[in-house]
N, C-alpha and C positions, 0 to 999 in steps of 0.2 A: 568581460562579460557583456553580451549584447543586452540591449534594453529596448523598451517600447516608448516612443515619444507620444505624449498626450498633450494636445493643445488645450491648455486651461483657459487662456485668454487670447483671442485673436487681436490683431493690431487695432487698438482703440485709442481715441483721443480723449484726454481728461483736462479740463480747464480749471485751474486753481487760482485764477487771478483775483477772485473776490474774497480770498481768505484774508482776514484782518492781520495787521502787523503783529508779529511775534506769537502767532497761534498756529494750530494745525487742524487738519480735518482728516478723517479716515473713511475709506470706501471699501466695501466688500466687492471685489471685481469678478470673483468666480466662486461658486458654491458647489458642494456635492460632487467633487471630482473623485470618481471611483478608483481607488487604489487597493481594494480589498484583496486582490489576487497577487500582490507584489510584496516582497520582503524589504526592499529598499527603494526609496524615491529621492530624486534630486530635483530641484526646481531652478530654472534659469529665467530670470526676468530680463527684459531688454527694453531700452528706450530707443525708439527708432527715430524720433524727431522731438525737438523741444524748442520753446521760445521763452526767454527770460529777458524782460526789459525793465530797467530801473537801476540807476547808478548806485553802486554799493550794495546791491541786493545779492544774497546767496541762499536761496531757498534749498530745501532738501526733499528727497523722496525716499521712503523706506517701504520695501515689499516684505510681507510676512506670510508664512504658511501656518495654518492652524488646523487642528483636528476638527472634523465636522461630523455631526451625527444626525442627519435628517431622518424624519420618521413620517410615514404616510398617516399615522394615527393622529398627528397634530401638526399638519404642514405649516400652519401660521407661526409656530414657535421655532426659534433658531437655537440649536444646541451646538455649541462650539467651545473650544478651549482658547487659552492664550497661545502665543506663538509656540510652535513645536520646537523644542530644543533651542539650538542656535540658528533658527531659520529666518532671521531678519537680515535682509540685504539692503544696506543703505547706499544711496547715491548722495553723498554730502558735498558741501562746498561747490555747488553748481553756481555759476555766475553768468552774466549776459554773454560772456565769450565762450561758454561751454558749447561744444559741438557734438551732435549725435552722429553716428550711433554710439550708444553706451551699453556695455554689458559688464556684469560683475567680474572681478578677477578670478572668481571661482564659482562653482555651483554649490548649492547648499544641500547637504544630505540630511534627510529626515530619517532617523533610525527608529525602529520600533521601540515602544508602542506609540504609533501615531494615529491609530484608528483606521476604519475602513474607507473613510472619505477625507478629503482635504478641502479647505477653502483658502482663498487668497485675499489679502488686504493690501491696499496702498494707503500710506499715510504721507500727506504733503504738509510741509511746514514752511511758513513764511519766516524770513529772518527779521532781525531788528530793523532793517530797512526793507520795506515791502517792495516786491516787484509789482509793477503795474500790469505787466503781462507775465503769466506763468502757466504754461500748458505743456503737456507731454503726450506723446503717442507711444504706447508701450504694448508689450505682449508678454505672455508667460508660457513656457513649456515645462512639462513634467517629464523627466526621464525615469521610467519605472523599471525595476529589475527584480527578477525572481530570486 
């Protein structure tokens, strides 16, 4: 079944070096991705480049897809759900010797009902031994199918 590729996030660098020891932070990296005309969507996150510096550190990154419901009536409010189904893609156990490019072993299928729009979140977590440098360059594509 052919699909349409939607670039949800162009190649972008995120620096998580300032996250404190054993904590995490989350960022919404794409909002209001229109998938209203499709029955099935898959998303494919990629890590193009990364740098982790710090002996014993093994931070992680998790990409998640969420149902989004933007409205022109109240544009300052954000209406979204938790992760859709099993749509979290973890990149765990990264170490200073981890080399990019990295892609998941599989794409994540978001099955209906997921709503007319999607948003994507990146959650970065520092390990018990914090990395002094921790940045990634990533992108996200959506493969949408009727």
